[in-house]
N, C-alpha and C positions, 0 to 999 in steps of 0.2 A: 417512461419511457418513449423516444422519439420514434415517428413512424419511418423517419428517413436512416436510409443503411448507413450513411456516411456522410461525412462535411460537405462533400461534394455534392448530393441529393439535395440537402440543404441550401447550398448557394445557388445552384441551379433553379430552387422553387422560389428563392428569393428572387433572383434575377428577373425569373418569370414577371414576378409579380410586379417589379418595378417599373418594365419596360412597357407593362399593360396600363400603369397608372400613366407615365411619361407619355402614351400616345392618346390617352383619354383627354389629359390636361392640357395637350396639343391640340386636339380636337375642339376642346371647348376653348380656347383661346382663339383658335381660327375663326369658331362662328359665331361667338359672342361679341369680340371685340375686333374684328378686322375693318382697318381703317377706319380706325377711332383713335382719338386721343389717349395717350397714356394715362389712367388714372391710378389711384394707389392700388385698387384690388387687380388690375393688369400687373403692375410691377411685382406686387405679392405672388401672383399665380405665375409668372416667368420666372421669378427665383425660386420657385418650388421646382418648376421644371428644371430648371438650369441643377438644382441641388439633386433631382432624379437622376438625370445624365450622368453627373459626376461618380453617383453611387452606382451606376450601371456599369460605366467603364472599371470603377475600383473592382466589383465584383468578377467582370470580365477578366481582366489581369491575373486576380487570384485563382480563378480556375483555370488559366493558361498556366500558373505555375503548377498546380497540382496535378493536371492533364501531362504535365511535360511538353508545353508547345511551345 
């Protein structure tokens, strides 16, 4: 049985995890690769960051529908 009372709680928890991952990845990219040429690693990290941002927006829209906003 889940510790979450409903789907809304699950989505909010997942959203917070994604936002944290996105923020950490952004900080890593900034600190490690500031003003450097684009490498495969930078490209991979930026792609991951974009995926996280898309997922964040998708969940936020889903929560808006659930909450009637």
